[in-house]
C-alpha positions as CSV (number, residue, x, y, z in Angstrom):
1,M,-0.1,0.1,0.2
2,I,2.8,2.4,1.0
3,W,4.5,1.7,-2.3
4,D,1.4,2.3,-4.2
5,I,0.7,5.8,-2.5
6,L,4.5,6.5,-3.3
7,L,3.8,5.8,-7.1
8,I,0.8,8.1,-6.8
9,L,2.9,10.9,-5.5
10,Q,5.5,10.2,-8.1
11,I,2.9,10.4,-11.0
12,E,1.6,13.8,-9.5
13,L,4.9,15.4,-9.2
14,S,6.2,14.5,-12.6
15,R,2.7,14.7,-14.7
16,S,0.6,16.9,-12.6
17,A,-1.9,14.3,-12.5
18,I,-4.4,16.1,-10.1
19,L,-4.7,19.1,-12.3
20,K,-5.5,17.0,-15.4
21,A,-7.8,14.7,-13.3
22,S,-9.8,17.9,-12.0
23,R,-10.6,18.6,-15.6
24,A,-13.2,15.8,-15.7
25,I,-15.4,17.4,-18.3
26,E,-12.2,17.6,-20.9
27,N,-10.9,14.4,-20.0
28,T,-11.8,11.1,-21.8
29,M,-14.3,8.7,-20.2
30,I,-11.5,6.1,-19.7
31,L,-9.2,8.6,-18.0
32,N,-12.3,9.6,-15.6
33,I,-13.2,5.9,-15.0
34,H,-9.3,5.4,-14.2
35,V,-9.2,8.3,-11.8
36,A,-12.4,7.3,-9.7
37,I,-11.2,3.5,-9.5
38,A,-7.8,5.0,-8.1
39,I,-9.1,7.2,-5.7
40,T,-11.7,4.4,-4.7
41,T,-8.6,2.2,-4.2
42,V,-6.9,4.7,-1.9
43,I,-10.0,5.0,0.0
44,F,-10.1,1.1,0.4
45,Y,-6.5,1.1,1.8
46,G,-7.4,3.2,4.5
47,L,-10.4,0.9,5.4
48,M,-8.1,-2.0,5.2
49,V,-5.6,-0.3,7.7
50,F,-8.6,0.5,9.9
51,T,-10.0,-2.8,10.0
52,G,-6.5,-4.4,10.2
53,R,-5.8,-2.5,13.4
54,K,-9.3,-3.9,14.8
55,L,-8.1,-7.4,13.6
56,L,-4.8,-7.1,15.4
57,R,-6.9,-6.2,18.6
58,N,-8.9,-9.3,18.3
59,E,-12.2,-7.7,17.7
60,K,-14.9,-10.4,17.0
61,G,-16.5,-10.4,13.6
62,I,-14.2,-8.0,11.8
63,R,-12.3,-10.8,10.0
64,S,-14.9,-11.5,7.4
65,K,-15.2,-7.8,6.9
66,H,-11.5,-7.3,6.5
67,K,-11.4,-10.4,3.8
68,L,-14.0,-8.8,1.9
69,L,-12.4,-5.6,2.0
70,G,-9.2,-7.1,1.0
71,W,-10.5,-8.8,-2.0
72,T,-12.4,-5.8,-3.2
73,T,-9.2,-3.6,-2.7
74,L,-7.1,-6.1,-4.7
75,T,-9.6,-6.1,-7.6
76,L,-9.8,-2.3,-7.6
77,R,-6.1,-2.2,-7.6
78,I,-6.0,-4.5,-10.7
79,L,-8.5,-2.5,-12.4
80,T,-6.4,0.7,-11.8
81,F,-3.5,-1.1,-13.4
82,V,-5.4,-2.3,-16.3
83,T,-7.0,1.1,-16.9
84,S,-3.8,2.9,-16.7
85,F,-3.0,1.4,-20.1
86,W,-5.9,3.1,-21.9
87,A,-6.1,6.2,-19.8
88,V,-2.8,7.8,-20.7
89,T,-2.7,9.2,-24.3
90,P,0.6,9.9,-26.1
91,K,1.8,13.1,-26.5
92,E,1.5,14.4,-30.2
93,G,4.5,14.2,-32.6
94,L,6.3,11.3,-30.6
């Protein structure tokens, strides 16, 4: 999760990704989908940490929720990776 967050920071610093993503009306649909999935993935990382801490404290009934969140987070991360290939458009003239 930390590596993924660092990757997001690197993309932001090198490509001004937040500025590009904030122009949702001008962006292609696949870029907007990619950004939405990526943001949701980061939110799920937070939920995983939250439920993981509860799991470490042996709170009852959290294991199944944590497992479901884990599989959902993994699926979202894979979708983020897959959509990244279509979301980035090459610059003209290269």
